[in-house]
N, CA, C and O atoms as a MOPAC input file, in Angstrom:
PM7 MOZYME 1SCF
protein

 N      1.01900 1    -1.39300 1    -0.00500 1
 C      0.31000 1    -0.07500 1    -0.36800 1
 C      0.76100 1     1.40800 1     0.22500 1
 O      0.02600 1     2.39500 1     0.19700 1
 N      1.89600 1     1.38700 1     0.68300 1
 C      3.09200 1     2.19800 1     0.58600 1
 C      3.41900 1     2.98000 1    -0.68100 1
 O      3.52100 1     4.15800 1    -1.02500 1
 N      3.55600 1     1.54200 1    -1.30400 1
 C      3.60500 1     1.64800 1    -2.53300 1
 C      3.00300 1     2.55900 1    -3.67900 1
 O      3.47500 1     3.40300 1    -4.44100 1
 N      1.72200 1     1.99900 1    -3.45800 1
 C      0.62500 1     3.05400 1    -4.17000 1
 C      0.89500 1     4.18500 1    -4.14100 1
 O      1.39400 1     4.79900 1    -5.08400 1
 N      0.48600 1     4.85200 1    -2.57800 1
 C      0.95700 1     6.29000 1    -1.97000 1
 C      1.77700 1     6.60300 1    -2.85800 1
 O      1.55500 1     7.44300 1    -3.73100 1
 N      3.06400 1     5.80400 1    -2.69600 1
 C      4.07000 1     6.93500 1    -3.43000 1
 C      3.88500 1     7.21700 1    -4.97800 1
 O      3.97200 1     8.33000 1    -5.49600 1
 N      3.60100 1     5.96500 1    -5.66400 1
 C      3.21600 1     6.19900 1    -7.09100 1
 C      2.21700 1     7.18200 1    -7.94800 1
 O      2.26300 1     7.57600 1    -9.11300 1
 N      0.97000 1     7.48900 1    -6.49400 1
 C      0.54300 1     9.03100 1    -6.52200 1
 C      1.09400 1     9.92700 1    -6.62200 1
 O      0.82600 1    10.70300 1    -7.53900 1
 N      2.21900 1    10.22300 1    -5.60300 1
 C      2.69400 1    11.61900 1    -5.04600 1
 C      3.56800 1    11.35400 1    -6.55100 1
 O      3.42700 1    12.29200 1    -7.33500 1
 N      4.19300 1    10.54000 1    -6.91000 1
 C      5.13900 1    10.74900 1    -8.46700 1
 C      4.57900 1    11.05700 1    -9.41400 1
 O      5.30800 1    11.65600 1   -10.20500 1
 N      2.89600 1    10.84100 1    -9.95000 1
 C      2.35200 1    10.60600 1   -11.15000 1
 C      2.38900 1    12.88600 1   -11.40800 1
 O      1.82000 1    13.75700 1   -10.75000 1
 N      3.18600 1    12.97000 1   -12.45000 1
 C      2.84900 1    14.66900 1   -12.44000 1
 C      1.30600 1    14.62600 1   -13.27800 1
 O      0.77600 1    13.82900 1   -14.05300 1
 N      0.96600 1    15.78100 1   -12.73700 1
 C     -0.34400 1    16.50300 1   -13.03800 1
 C     -0.54700 1    16.86100 1   -14.56300 1
 O      0.25200 1    17.74500 1   -14.87000 1
 N     -1.23700 1    16.52700 1   -15.48200 1
 C     -1.17300 1    16.85400 1   -16.97400 1
 C     -2.31200 1    17.78300 1   -17.41300 1
 O     -3.51000 1    17.58800 1   -17.62100 1
 N     -1.37900 1    19.05500 1   -17.49200 1
 C     -2.94300 1    19.84600 1   -17.57800 1
 C     -2.90900 1    20.52400 1   -19.45600 1
 O     -2.06200 1    21.12500 1   -20.11700 1
 N     -4.46400 1    19.96000 1   -19.76300 1
 C     -4.31900 1    20.25800 1   -21.41400 1
 C     -4.90700 1    21.32700 1   -21.42200 1
 O     -5.94400 1    21.57600 1   -20.80800 1
 N     -3.96500 1    22.44900 1   -22.50000 1
 C     -4.36700 1    24.06600 1   -22.65900 1
 C     -5.16400 1    23.76100 1   -24.05300 1
 O     -4.52300 1    23.34200 1   -25.01700 1
 N     -6.52500 1    23.97000 1   -24.14100 1
 C     -7.00300 1    23.93800 1   -25.81100 1
 C     -6.82000 1    25.18500 1   -26.26700 1
 O     -6.34300 1    25.56600 1   -27.33600 1
 N     -7.43200 1    26.04600 1   -24.95100 1
 C     -7.00800 1    27.56800 1   -25.75400 1
 C     -5.96900 1    28.26100 1   -26.45500 1
 O     -5.90600 1    29.43800 1   -26.81000 1
 N     -5.20500 1    27.35500 1   -26.58200 1
 C     -3.77400 1    27.30000 1   -27.79700 1
 C     -4.22200 1    27.06300 1   -28.70700 1
 O     -3.83900 1    28.02300 1   -29.37500 1
 N     -4.85600 1    26.42200 1   -29.41300 1
 C     -5.41700 1    25.97100 1   -30.35000 1
 C     -6.10900 1    27.01600 1   -30.98700 1
 O     -5.62800 1    27.38700 1   -32.05700 1
 N     -7.48100 1    27.77500 1   -30.44100 1
 C     -8.09200 1    28.82000 1   -30.99100 1
 C     -7.56100 1    30.27200 1   -31.00200 1
 O     -8.06400 1    31.19700 1   -31.63900 1
 N     -6.23600 1    30.35300 1   -30.03400 1
 C     -5.83700 1    31.36000 1   -29.91000 1
 C     -4.75200 1    31.24900 1   -32.02000 1
 O     -4.50000 1    31.94000 1   -33.00700 1
 N     -4.60300 1    30.17600 1   -31.57800 1
 C     -3.45600 1    29.80600 1   -33.22100 1
 C     -4.61800 1    30.10900 1   -34.71400 1
 O     -4.20500 1    30.43700 1   -35.82600 1
 N     -5.80100 1    29.93600 1   -34.42200 1
 C     -6.41900 1    29.98800 1   -35.23700 1
 C     -6.88600 1    31.16000 1   -35.84700 1
 O     -7.26300 1    31.38600 1   -36.99700 1
 N     -6.76200 1    32.04100 1   -34.59200 1
 C     -7.53600 1    33.49400 1   -34.78400 1
 C     -6.55300 1    34.63500 1   -35.38800 1
 O     -6.71900 1    35.67000 1   -36.03400 1
 N     -5.60300 1    34.02600 1   -34.93100 1
 C     -3.94000 1    34.53700 1   -35.16400 1
 C     -3.65300 1    34.81700 1   -37.11700 1
 O     -3.20700 1    35.73800 1   -37.80200 1
 N     -4.30700 1    33.19100 1   -37.42400 1
 C     -4.31400 1    32.99500 1   -38.66000 1
 C     -5.33600 1    33.29200 1   -39.58800 1
 O     -5.48600 1    33.06200 1   -40.78800 1
 N     -6.01900 1    33.88200 1   -38.69000 1
 C     -7.37900 1    34.55400 1   -39.71000 1
 C     -6.86200 1    35.76300 1   -39.70400 1
 O     -6.74300 1    36.31900 1   -40.79500 1
 N     -6.42200 1    36.47900 1   -38.46100 1
 C     -6.13600 1    37.95800 1   -39.03300 1
 C     -5.12500 1    37.95000 1   -39.84200 1
 O     -5.08100 1    38.93500 1   -40.57900 1
 N     -4.04200 1    36.95300 1   -40.00700 1
 C     -2.92400 1    37.43700 1   -41.21000 1
 C     -3.30200 1    36.93700 1   -42.18700 1
 O     -2.60100 1    37.10300 1   -43.18600 1
 N     -4.74600 1    35.99900 1   -42.32800 1
 C     -5.03100 1    36.00500 1   -43.68300 1
 C     -5.85200 1    37.28700 1   -44.16200 1
 O     -5.71600 1    37.52100 1   -45.36300 1
 N     -6.52800 1    38.00400 1   -43.58400 1
 C     -7.23800 1    39.04700 1   -43.39900 1
 C     -6.86200 1    40.10800 1   -43.16900 1
 O     -7.54100 1    40.45800 1   -42.20300 1
 N     -6.22400 1    40.86600 1   -43.41400 1
 C     -5.59400 1    42.21300 1   -42.72900 1
 C     -6.39400 1    43.17200 1   -42.60600 1
 O     -7.16900 1    43.44200 1   -43.52400 1
 N     -6.37000 1    43.88500 1   -41.44100 1
 C     -7.39300 1    44.92600 1   -40.99600 1
 C     -7.40600 1    45.75200 1   -42.54300 1
 O     -6.39500 1    45.87500 1   -43.23400 1
 N     -8.83900 1    46.30700 1   -42.93500 1
 C     -8.87200 1    47.30500 1   -43.65300 1
 C     -9.91200 1    48.73800 1   -43.38700 1
 O    -10.88500 1    48.67800 1   -42.63500 1
 N     -9.63600 1    49.63500 1   -43.91800 1
 C    -10.49800 1    50.62100 1   -44.19900 1
 C    -11.92500 1    50.03300 1   -43.93900 1
 O    -12.52700 1    49.07600 1   -44.42700 1
 N    -12.29900 1    51.13800 1   -42.81100 1
 C    -13.96800 1    50.29500 1   -42.87500 1
 C    -14.98600 1    51.32500 1   -44.25400 1
 O    -16.15300 1    51.14000 1   -44.59900 1
 N    -14.21300 1    52.14100 1   -44.65300 1
 C    -15.37200 1    52.80800 1   -45.88500 1
 C    -15.11900 1    51.84500 1   -47.21200 1
 O    -15.89100 1    51.91900 1   -48.16800 1
 N    -13.93500 1    50.89500 1   -47.20800 1
 C    -13.24300 1    50.49100 1   -48.54600 1
 C    -13.72500 1    48.85000 1   -48.20600 1
 O    -13.80800 1    48.15600 1   -49.21900 1
 N    -13.98100 1    48.30600 1   -47.17700 1
 C    -14.19100 1    46.78100 1   -46.44400 1
 C    -15.65700 1    46.90800 1   -47.53500 1
 O    -16.07900 1    48.04700 1   -47.73400 1
 N    -16.36000 1    45.76300 1   -48.18400 1
 C    -17.34000 1    45.10900 1   -48.38600 1
 C    -17.91200 1    44.41200 1   -47.82800 1
 O    -17.55100 1    43.31700 1   -48.25900 1
 N    -18.57300 1    44.27600 1   -47.14800 1
 C    -19.15600 1    42.98600 1   -45.74100 1
 C    -20.56200 1    42.49600 1   -46.90900 1
 O    -21.47100 1    43.04600 1   -47.53100 1
 N    -20.02700 1    41.18500 1   -46.69500 1
 C    -20.90300 1    40.04900 1   -47.41800 1
 C    -21.55400 1    39.61700 1   -46.71900 1
 O    -21.09900 1    39.67700 1   -45.57700 1
 N    -22.49000 1    39.15600 1   -46.79900 1
 C    -23.61200 1    38.18600 1   -46.18200 1
 C    -23.87400 1    36.81100 1   -46.65900 1
 O    -24.23000 1    36.80800 1   -47.83700 1
 N    -23.79100 1    35.30700 1   -45.95600 1
 C    -24.02700 1    34.63000 1   -46.41900 1
 C    -24.86100 1    34.67400 1   -46.96200 1
 O    -25.29100 1    35.82200 1   -46.84700 1
 N    -25.92100 1    33.70700 1   -48.01100 1
 C    -27.08800 1    33.89800 1   -48.62000 1
 C    -27.77700 1    33.04700 1   -47.67700 1
 O    -28.56100 1    32.44300 1   -48.40900 1
 N    -27.94700 1    32.66800 1   -46.60200 1
 C    -28.86600 1    32.28700 1   -45.15700 1
 C    -28.95200 1    33.92200 1   -44.64300 1
 O    -30.03700 1    34.29500 1   -44.19900 1
 N    -28.31400 1    34.47100 1   -44.67600 1
 C    -28.30200 1    35.50700 1   -43.82100 1
 C    -29.01100 1    37.16600 1   -44.65600 1
 O    -29.21300 1    38.30300 1   -44.22800 1
 N    -29.18100 1    36.55000 1   -45.87100 1
 C    -29.29600 1    37.82300 1   -46.72900 1
 C    -31.24200 1    37.64100 1   -47.14500 1
 O    -31.87600 1    36.69500 1   -47.61300 1
 N    -31.73100 1    39.25900 1   -46.62400 1
 C    -33.04400 1    39.36500 1   -46.88800 1
 C    -33.40600 1    39.10200 1   -48.51100 1
 O    -32.97300 1    40.07400 1   -49.13100 1
 N    -33.91600 1    38.33000 1   -49.24100 1
 C    -33.91900 1    38.58400 1   -50.77000 1
 C    -35.35100 1    38.99500 1   -50.73100 1
 O    -35.52100 1    39.21000 1   -51.93100 1
 N    -36.59300 1    39.27100 1   -50.11700 1
 C    -37.97900 1    39.61800 1   -50.43100 1
 C    -36.98500 1    41.64000 1   -51.10700 1
 O    -37.45400 1    42.40800 1   -51.94700 1
 N    -35.77700 1    41.80500 1   -50.38500 1
 C    -35.95900 1    43.27000 1   -50.40600 1
 C    -35.19800 1    43.64100 1   -51.80700 1
 O    -34.74200 1    44.77200 1   -51.97600 1
 N    -35.08500 1    42.57600 1   -52.84000 1
 C    -34.49900 1    42.86900 1   -53.87300 1
 C    -35.67300 1    43.42600 1   -54.85800 1
 O    -36.82400 1    42.99100 1   -54.85500 1
 N    -35.11300 1    44.60600 1   -55.81900 1
 C    -36.02700 1    45.60100 1   -56.55600 1
 C    -36.72400 1    44.32300 1   -57.54000 1
 O    -36.43800 1    43.18100 1   -57.90000 1
 N    -37.64200 1    45.16400 1   -57.67900 1
 C    -38.51200 1    44.49900 1   -59.31900 1
 C    -37.59100 1    44.02100 1   -60.10900 1
 O    -36.63800 1    44.80000 1   -60.13100 1
 N    -37.35700 1    42.70400 1   -61.05700 1
 C    -36.94700 1    42.64400 1   -61.87800 1
 C    -37.87200 1    43.00700 1   -63.83300 1
 O    -38.28500 1    42.28200 1   -64.73800 1
 N    -37.80900 1    44.06900 1   -63.66200 1
 C    -38.32900 1    44.96400 1   -64.58800 1
 C    -37.44700 1    45.83800 1   -65.64900 1
 O    -36.22800 1    45.69900 1   -65.54400 1
 N    -37.88900 1    46.65100 1   -66.57600 1
 C    -36.89800 1    46.92200 1   -67.66000 1
 C    -36.36500 1    48.21900 1   -67.46100 1
 O    -35.51300 1    48.67900 1   -68.22200 1
 N    -36.95700 1    49.03700 1   -66.17200 1
 C    -35.90900 1    50.47300 1   -65.97500 1
 C    -35.11000 1    49.69800 1   -64.89400 1
 O    -34.09300 1    50.29600 1   -64.54400 1
 N    -35.33800 1    48.45800 1   -64.25700 1
 C    -34.13400 1    48.34300 1   -63.58400 1
 C    -32.90800 1    47.73300 1   -64.14400 1
 O    -31.73500 1    47.79100 1   -63.77500 1
 N    -33.59800 1    47.01600 1   -65.32300 1
 C    -31.69300 1    46.57600 1   -66.35000 1
 C    -31.33600 1    47.75800 1   -66.57200 1
 O    -30.11500 1    47.79300 1   -66.42300 1
 N    -32.03400 1    49.51900 1   -67.06000 1
 C    -31.46400 1    50.33200 1   -67.76800 1
 C    -30.76100 1    50.97500 1   -66.10700 1
 O    -29.63700 1    51.46400 1   -66.21300 1
 N    -31.35700 1    50.97200 1   -64.73500 1
 C    -30.70600 1    51.49300 1   -64.29500 1
 C    -29.36400 1    50.70800 1   -63.67200 1
 O    -28.32900 1    51.21900 1   -63.24500 1
 N    -29.70600 1    49.39500 1   -63.75600 1
 C    -27.92200 1    48.76000 1   -63.81900 1
 C    -26.94700 1    48.93400 1   -64.55100 1
 O    -25.78300 1    48.89000 1   -64.15300 1
 N    -27.32700 1    49.17100 1   -65.80100 1
 C    -26.10800 1    49.36400 1   -67.08800 1
 C    -25.68500 1    51.12500 1   -66.82800 1
 O    -24.65400 1    51.71900 1   -67.14400 1
 N    -26.87900 1    51.60900 1   -66.16200 1
 C    -26.29800 1    53.20400 1   -66.08700 1
 C    -25.59100 1    53.31600 1   -64.97000 1
 O    -24.85100 1    54.29600 1   -64.89100 1
 N    -25.63600 1    52.38000 1   -63.86600 1
 C    -24.92400 1    52.95700 1   -62.65900 1
 C    -23.56700 1    52.20900 1   -63.15800 1
 O    -22.57300 1    52.93500 1   -63.20100 1
 N    -23.45500 1    51.30200 1   -63.41300 1
 C    -21.93000 1    50.33100 1   -63.98200 1
 C    -21.12400 1    51.13100 1   -64.83200 1
 O    -19.89700 1    51.07200 1   -64.89400 1
 N    -22.26200 1    52.28400 1   -65.83000 1
 C    -21.11800 1    52.94800 1   -66.73500 1
 C    -20.47200 1    54.17200 1   -65.67900 1
 O    -19.26500 1    54.40100 1   -65.61600 1
 N    -21.37500 1    54.80600 1   -64.97700 1
 C    -21.18600 1    55.97700 1   -64.18800 1
 C    -20.22100 1    55.56200 1   -63.53500 1
 O    -19.28300 1    56.35900 1   -63.56400 1
 N    -19.95500 1    54.26000 1   -62.69500 1
 C    -19.30700 1    54.10600 1   -61.68300 1
 C    -17.58700 1    53.70500 1   -62.98200 1
 O    -16.47900 1    53.71500 1   -62.44600 1
 N    -17.68400 1    53.44200 1   -64.37400 1
 C    -16.47600 1    53.64900 1   -64.79300 1
 C    -15.91100 1    54.48300 1   -65.46800 1
 O    -14.77100 1    54.36200 1   -65.91600 1
 N    -17.03100 1    55.92400 1   -65.69800 1
 C    -16.91900 1    56.89000 1   -65.67400 1
 C    -16.15500 1    57.76400 1   -64.39800 1
 O    -15.52300 1    58.81700 1   -64.48600 1
 N    -16.40700 1    57.05900 1   -63.36700 1
 C    -15.43300 1    57.79100 1   -62.19700 1
 C    -16.58200 1    59.01100 1   -61.88900 1
 O    -16.37500 1    60.21400 1   -62.05000 1
 N    -17.62200 1    58.50200 1   -61.49000 1
 C    -18.63600 1    59.25400 1   -61.10300 1
 C    -19.46100 1    58.92600 1   -59.62000 1
 O    -20.12200 1    59.58500 1   -58.81800 1
 N    -19.00100 1    57.47500 1   -59.76500 1
 C    -19.24200 1    56.97800 1   -58.64200 1
 C    -18.33100 1    56.05200 1   -57.97600 1
 O    -17.98800 1    55.09600 1   -58.67300 1
 N    -17.83700 1    56.11000 1   -56.73600 1
 C    -16.17300 1    54.95300 1   -56.24400 1
 C    -17.04300 1    53.73000 1   -56.72900 1
 O    -18.21500 1    53.37800 1   -56.86300 1
 N    -15.69100 1    53.28300 1   -56.91800 1
 C    -15.71000 1    51.33500 1   -56.97200 1
 C    -16.18500 1    51.11100 1   -55.51900 1
 O    -15.78800 1    51.84100 1   -54.61100 1
 N    -17.40400 1    49.66000 1   -55.23000 1
 C    -17.40100 1    49.11100 1   -54.46500 1
 C    -16.18800 1    48.45100 1   -53.98100 1
 O    -16.19300 1    48.16700 1   -52.78300 1
 N    -15.41100 1    48.22500 1   -54.49200 1
 C    -14.17700 1    47.17000 1   -54.04200 1
 C    -12.90200 1    48.18100 1   -53.43300 1
 O    -12.30700 1    47.69100 1   -52.47400 1
 N    -12.41800 1    49.56800 1   -53.90800 1
 C    -12.01600 1    50.51200 1   -53.09900 1
 C    -12.48800 1    51.23300 1   -52.39700 1
 O    -11.95000 1    51.44000 1   -51.30900 1
 N    -13.86300 1    51.99200 1   -52.81800 1
 C    -14.13400 1    53.11300 1   -52.46300 1
 C    -13.62400 1    54.37600 1   -53.04600 1
 O    -14.30800 1    55.26900 1   -52.54600 1
 N    -13.17900 1    54.63700 1   -53.46300 1
 C    -12.38400 1    55.53800 1   -54.31700 1
 C    -12.98900 1    55.21600 1   -56.42800 1
 O    -13.25300 1    54.15600 1   -56.99500 1
 N    -12.98300 1    56.56900 1   -56.93400 1
 C    -13.31700 1    56.57400 1   -58.06500 1
 C    -12.77800 1    56.30300 1   -59.20000 1
 O    -12.13800 1    57.33500 1   -59.40600 1
 N    -12.57200 1    55.54400 1   -60.18800 1
 C    -11.54600 1    55.38100 1   -61.00600 1
 C    -12.19500 1    55.38900 1   -62.66000 1
 O    -13.20400 1    54.71800 1   -62.87800 1
 N    -11.66800 1    56.04100 1   -63.57700 1
 C    -12.35900 1    56.12600 1   -64.87000 1
 C    -12.10300 1    54.96200 1   -65.72900 1
 O    -10.92800 1    54.59500 1   -65.69200 1
 N    -12.74600 1    54.39700 1   -66.36100 1
 C    -11.83200 1    53.45300 1   -67.01100 1
 C    -13.15900 1    53.61300 1   -68.10100 1
 O    -14.22900 1    53.01500 1   -67.99600 1
 N    -12.79300 1    54.55700 1   -69.13700 1
 C    -13.46800 1    55.22900 1   -70.68900 1
 C    -14.07700 1    53.71000 1   -71.34200 1
 O    -15.27400 1    53.42500 1   -71.38900 1
 N    -12.88900 1    52.78700 1   -71.84800 1
 C    -13.47600 1    51.59300 1   -72.32600 1
 C    -14.76800 1    50.81000 1   -71.96300 1
 O    -15.61100 1    50.37100 1   -72.74500 1
 N    -14.74400 1    50.73400 1   -70.65800 1
 C    -15.27500 1    50.03700 1   -69.99000 1
 C    -17.08000 1    50.70600 1   -69.87500 1
 O    -18.19500 1    50.18600 1   -69.83200 1
 N    -16.50100 1    52.19800 1   -69.86000 1
 C    -17.83400 1    52.79900 1   -70.05000 1
 C    -18.20000 1    53.28500 1   -71.13100 1
 O    -19.15400 1    54.05400 1   -71.01300 1
 N    -17.76700 1    53.12400 1   -72.28300 1
 C    -18.49600 1    53.08300 1   -73.37200 1
 C    -18.94300 1    51.48900 1   -73.63000 1
 O    -19.67500 1    51.18500 1   -74.57200 1
 N    -18.47400 1    50.61900 1   -72.78500 1
 C    -19.28800 1    48.99700 1   -73.14300 1
 C    -20.58200 1    49.49400 1   -73.06200 1
 O    -21.42800 1    49.46500 1   -73.95600 1
 N    -20.71600 1    50.05500 1   -71.69400 1
 C    -22.22900 1    49.69700 1   -70.73900 1
 C    -23.04900 1    50.56900 1   -71.90900 1
 O    -23.86300 1    49.99000 1   -72.62900 1
 N    -22.78600 1    51.97100 1   -72.04700 1
 C    -22.82400 1    53.15800 1   -73.14800 1
 C    -23.68500 1    51.90300 1   -74.38700 1
 O    -24.90200 1    51.87800 1   -74.57200 1
 N    -22.83000 1    51.12700 1   -74.96700 1
 C    -23.20500 1    50.91600 1   -76.33900 1
 C    -24.22400 1    49.45400 1   -75.74000 1
 O    -24.76700 1    48.78200 1   -76.61800 1
 N    -24.37300 1    49.15000 1   -74.64400 1
 C    -25.01200 1    48.04900 1   -73.95400 1
 C    -26.51300 1    48.91600 1   -74.11800 1
 O    -27.18200 1    48.80700 1   -75.14500 1
 N    -26.77700 1    49.45500 1   -73.40100 1
 C    -27.55200 1    50.38600 1   -72.94600 1
 C    -28.38100 1    51.06800 1   -75.04400 1
 O    -29.50200 1    51.29100 1   -75.50300 1
 N    -27.14900 1    51.10400 1   -75.49500 1
 C    -27.24200 1    51.62300 1   -77.55400 1
 C    -28.23800 1    49.96500 1   -77.96400 1
 O    -29.21100 1    49.91500 1   -78.71700 1
 N    -27.72400 1    48.98400 1   -77.34200 1
 C    -28.58500 1    47.91100 1   -78.03700 1
 C    -29.84000 1    47.83100 1   -77.64700 1
 O    -30.86900 1    47.85400 1   -78.32300 1
 N    -29.67100 1    47.72700 1   -76.40900 1
 C    -31.09200 1    47.64400 1   -75.88300 1
 C    -32.20400 1    48.69400 1   -76.12600 1
 O    -33.41400 1    48.54700 1   -75.95200 1
 N    -31.51700 1    49.81500 1   -76.57900 1
 C    -32.94500 1    50.79400 1   -77.28800 1
 C    -33.01000 1    50.52400 1   -78.84100 1
 O    -34.07400 1    50.75000 1   -79.41700 1
 N    -32.22200 1    50.18000 1   -79.35200 1
 C    -32.40900 1    49.61000 1   -80.75400 1
 C    -33.14600 1    48.59500 1   -80.75200 1
 O    -34.01600 1    48.64300 1   -81.62200 1
 N    -33.15100 1    47.39200 1   -79.91300 1
 C    -33.65900 1    45.99100 1   -79.91900 1
 C    -35.17700 1    46.38400 1   -79.74300 1
 O    -35.90900 1    45.65800 1   -80.41500 1
 N    -35.83200 1    47.34400 1   -79.01400 1
 C    -36.72100 1    46.68100 1   -77.79500 1
 C    -37.69800 1    48.36300 1   -78.73500 1
 O    -38.80500 1    48.80200 1   -78.42000 1
 N    -37.01600 1    48.75600 1   -79.55400 1
 C    -37.37800 1    50.38500 1   -80.52800 1
 C    -38.97900 1    49.43200 1   -80.77200 1
 O    -39.05200 1    48.22600 1   -81.00900 1
 N    -39.99300 1    50.28400 1   -80.64300 1
 C    -41.34500 1    50.03000 1   -80.57000 1
 C    -42.20300 1    49.34400 1   -79.74200 1
 O    -43.41200 1    49.56600 1   -79.67600 1
 N    -41.51700 1    48.39700 1   -79.01600 1
 C    -41.63600 1    47.93200 1   -78.05200 1
 C    -41.70000 1    47.89100 1   -76.41400 1
 O    -41.65100 1    46.98400 1   -75.58400 1
 N    -41.84300 1    49.41700 1   -76.34900 1
 C    -41.62900 1    49.54100 1   -74.87000 1
 C    -42.87300 1    50.76300 1   -74.57800 1
 O    -43.30400 1    51.61900 1   -75.35000 1
 N    -43.16300 1    50.52900 1   -73.46400 1
 C    -44.04700 1    51.67900 1   -72.84100 1
 C    -43.64500 1    52.96200 1   -73.12200 1
 O    -42.42700 1    52.87600 1   -73.28000 1
 N    -44.00200 1    54.16900 1   -73.28200 1
 C    -44.00100 1    55.60200 1   -73.10800 1
 C    -42.73000 1    55.58000 1   -71.89000 1
 O    -41.53600 1    55.48600 1   -72.17400 1
 N    -43.04500 1    55.64200 1   -71.08500 1
 C    -42.39400 1    55.68000 1   -69.92100 1
 C    -40.83600 1    55.11400 1   -69.73700 1
 O    -39.96600 1    55.83200 1   -69.24400 1
 N    -40.58700 1    53.82000 1   -70.16200 1
 C    -39.38300 1    52.77700 1   -70.62300 1
 C    -38.67900 1    53.52400 1   -71.64200 1
 O    -37.49800 1    53.86100 1   -71.56900 1
 N    -39.47700 1    53.76400 1   -72.60400 1
 C    -38.86500 1    54.41800 1   -74.10100 1
 C    -38.13900 1    55.98200 1   -73.19800 1
 O    -36.95300 1    56.29900 1   -73.11500 1
 N    -38.84200 1    56.39900 1   -72.87000 1
 C    -38.03300 1    58.16800 1   -72.40000 1
 C    -37.09200 1    57.65500 1   -71.57900 1
 O    -35.91200 1    57.83200 1   -71.88200 1
 N    -37.35900 1    57.08100 1   -70.64400 1
 C    -36.25200 1    56.85300 1   -69.26300 1
 C    -34.95800 1    56.33500 1   -70.32400 1
 O    -33.88300 1    56.90100 1   -70.12500 1
 N    -34.99300 1    55.55100 1   -71.16200 1
 C    -34.26500 1    54.81000 1   -71.85500 1
 C    -33.29100 1    56.36900 1   -72.71900 1
 O    -32.09400 1    56.65300 1   -72.75300 1
 N    -34.09600 1    56.81200 1   -73.09400 1
 C    -33.35900 1    57.69600 1   -74.57100 1
 C    -32.83900 1    58.91200 1   -73.38800 1
 O    -31.71800 1    59.31900 1   -73.69300 1
 N    -33.21900 1    59.36900 1   -72.51700 1
 C    -32.39800 1    60.23200 1   -71.34800 1
 C    -31.11700 1    59.59100 1   -70.86200 1
 O    -29.93900 1    59.89700 1   -71.04200 1
 N    -31.71500 1    58.57700 1   -70.16900 1
 C    -30.04600 1    58.06900 1   -69.67200 1
 C    -29.06800 1    57.94600 1   -70.42300 1
 O    -27.91800 1    58.21700 1   -70.07500 1
 N    -29.47800 1    57.41400 1   -71.83500 1
 C    -28.52600 1    57.49000 1   -72.82400 1
 C    -28.05200 1    58.60000 1   -72.97600 1
 O    -26.83900 1    58.75300 1   -72.83900 1
 N    -28.94800 1    59.74700 1   -73.32400 1
 C    -28.35300 1    60.87400 1   -73.47200 1
 C    -27.11200 1    61.65800 1   -72.17200 1
 O    -26.10200 1    62.35200 1   -72.28200 1
 N    -27.82600 1    61.11900 1   -71.09500 1
 C    -26.68200 1    61.80700 1   -70.09200 1
 C    -25.35700 1    61.07600 1   -70.04400 1
 O    -24.26300 1    61.56500 1   -69.76300 1
 N    -25.68300 1    59.61900 1   -70.41700 1
 C    -24.31200 1    58.98100 1   -70.22800 1
 C    -23.57500 1    59.62800 1   -71.47100 1
 O    -22.59900 1    60.30600 1   -71.14900 1
 N    -23.81900 1    59.56200 1   -72.69400 1
 C    -23.18100 1    60.00200 1   -73.77400 1
 C    -22.32700 1    61.50900 1   -73.23100 1
 O    -21.12300 1    61.65500 1   -73.02300 1
 N    -23.37200 1    62.44300 1   -73.11100 1
 C    -22.70200 1    63.41600 1   -72.77500 1
 C    -21.35900 1    63.63700 1   -71.81400 1
 O    -20.48200 1    64.46400 1   -72.06400 1
 N    -21.36800 1    62.44200 1   -70.28700 1
 C    -21.14600 1    62.66900 1   -69.39800 1
 C    -19.52000 1    61.81500 1   -70.21600 1
 O    -18.43200 1    62.24600 1   -69.83300 1
 N    -19.54200 1    60.88600 1   -71.07700 1
 C    -18.39400 1    60.04000 1   -71.09200 1
 C    -18.07500 1    61.95000 1   -72.65100 1
 O    -17.00400 1    62.54300 1   -72.78500 1
 N    -18.74500 1    62.11700 1   -73.03900 1
 C    -17.47100 1    63.29400 1   -74.16500 1
 C    -17.09000 1    63.79100 1   -72.97500 1
 O    -16.05200 1    63.24200 1   -72.60600 1
 N    -17.61400 1    64.85200 1   -71.98000 1
 C    -16.99700 1    65.51500 1   -70.86200 1
 C    -15.78800 1    65.07500 1   -70.33500 1
 O    -14.85200 1    65.80500 1   -70.01200 1
 N    -15.84400 1    63.51200 1   -70.23500 1
 C    -14.40700 1    62.64500 1   -69.59600 1
 C    -13.57900 1    62.73200 1   -70.39800 1
 O    -12.53200 1    63.28600 1   -70.06500 1
 N    -13.69100 1    62.34500 1   -71.42500 1
 C    -13.08100 1    62.11700 1   -72.41400 1
 C    -12.20500 1    63.25600 1   -72.92100 1
 O    -11.03600 1    63.09800 1   -73.27100 1
 N    -12.92700 1    64.53700 1   -72.93700 1
 C    -12.21000 1    65.93900 1   -72.75500 1
 C    -11.15500 1    66.46600 1   -71.95000 1
 O    -10.24900 1    67.22900 1   -72.28500 1
 N    -11.48900 1    65.76800 1   -70.44900 1
 C    -10.54600 1    66.14100 1   -69.28500 1
 C     -9.47900 1    65.59900 1   -69.44800 1
 O     -8.44400 1    66.25800 1   -69.54200 1
 N     -9.51000 1    63.87900 1   -69.53900 1
 C     -8.83600 1    62.84000 1   -69.81500 1
 C     -7.31500 1    63.52800 1   -71.15900 1
 O     -6.48800 1    62.73700 1   -71.61300 1

């Protein structure tokens, strides 16, 4: 019996530190994702968290708005979402303006007056912005 008491005293106690694993994982994550300026950081939600009921209607005016917005970003009128800074990309702006021109041509006679005038006004505005931007460059 005295041997059992002695062996109990000689056994070292083992302390398992599981916290180091989470610390190492957190450090790896921080290294992989360096801190960025809050203005330029684009937060993306996983699909499970997104509220798809708030999407705009899928109609012709939304299509015009989408291409017009992309053209304005390419013209440097709206900051790029990824950087938060405006950047002029004239070939890309021209591409989006041309896409709107194709829509105008292909839908001629098939649009409601409001849709037709909206497309015409947007194209005129974007073309004038494009010309003004090319003169500045």
